[in-house]
C-alpha positions as CSV (number, residue, x, y, z in Angstrom):
1,X,125.6,-97.1,157.3
2,X,126.7,-94.7,154.3
3,X,127.6,-97.3,151.3
4,X,130.7,-96.4,149.8
5,X,129.0,-95.5,146.1
6,X,127.2,-92.9,148.7
7,X,130.3,-91.5,149.8
8,X,132.1,-91.2,146.4
9,X,128.8,-89.8,145.2
10,X,129.1,-87.3,147.8
11,X,132.7,-86.5,147.3
12,X,132.5,-85.7,143.7
13,X,129.7,-83.6,144.2
14,X,131.6,-81.5,146.9
15,X,134.6,-81.6,144.2
16,X,132.8,-80.4,141.3
17,X,130.8,-77.9,143.4
18,X,134.3,-76.5,144.4
19,X,136.5,-77.1,141.8
20,X,134.3,-77.5,138.4
21,X,134.1,-80.5,136.3
22,X,137.7,-79.9,134.7
23,X,139.6,-79.4,137.6
24,X,137.8,-82.4,139.5
25,X,139.0,-84.6,136.8
26,X,142.6,-82.7,136.9
27,X,142.6,-83.6,140.5
28,X,141.6,-87.1,140.3
29,X,144.1,-87.6,138.0
30,X,146.8,-86.4,139.7
31,X,146.1,-88.5,142.6
32,X,145.9,-91.9,140.7
33,X,149.2,-91.2,138.8
34,X,151.0,-90.3,141.6
35,X,149.8,-92.5,144.3
36,X,149.0,-90.2,146.8
37,X,148.8,-91.0,150.1
38,X,145.9,-88.9,151.5
39,X,146.7,-90.3,155.3
40,X,150.5,-89.7,155.2
41,X,149.8,-86.2,153.8
42,X,147.5,-85.1,156.6
43,X,150.2,-86.6,159.1
44,X,153.3,-84.6,157.6
45,X,150.8,-81.2,157.2
46,X,150.3,-81.2,160.9
47,X,153.1,-82.9,162.5
48,X,155.0,-79.7,163.1
49,X,151.8,-77.7,163.9
50,X,150.9,-77.5,168.2
51,X,147.1,-78.2,169.0
52,X,146.8,-74.2,169.5
53,X,148.0,-74.0,165.9
54,X,145.5,-76.8,164.5
55,X,142.3,-75.2,166.3
56,X,143.3,-71.6,165.3
57,X,143.6,-73.1,161.4
58,X,140.4,-74.4,161.8
59,X,138.4,-71.8,163.5
60,X,139.8,-69.6,161.0
61,X,138.7,-71.5,158.2
62,X,135.5,-71.8,159.4
63,X,135.1,-68.1,159.4
64,X,136.3,-68.2,155.9
65,X,134.1,-70.8,154.8
66,X,130.7,-70.7,156.6
67,X,128.5,-73.6,156.7
68,X,125.7,-73.4,154.4
69,X,124.0,-76.8,154.0
70,X,121.8,-79.6,156.2
71,X,124.1,-81.7,158.2
72,X,124.1,-85.3,157.8
73,X,124.3,-87.1,161.3
74,X,125.9,-90.4,160.9
């Protein structure tokens, strides 16, 4: 089982790699200051999409962002 600090570490590494240090700090500050509810945001984002649209969006994203690392099996 992955411990919380491992998840946080991996998450921060992903953010820093994709956004850079300054934008990562900005992103975290935004989440904290706005009491951002990720679960509600995801529900709202997909509420108006059909299953086919979600699948197409995921496939398009995968084509634009091919996986280049090692998969972690949990």
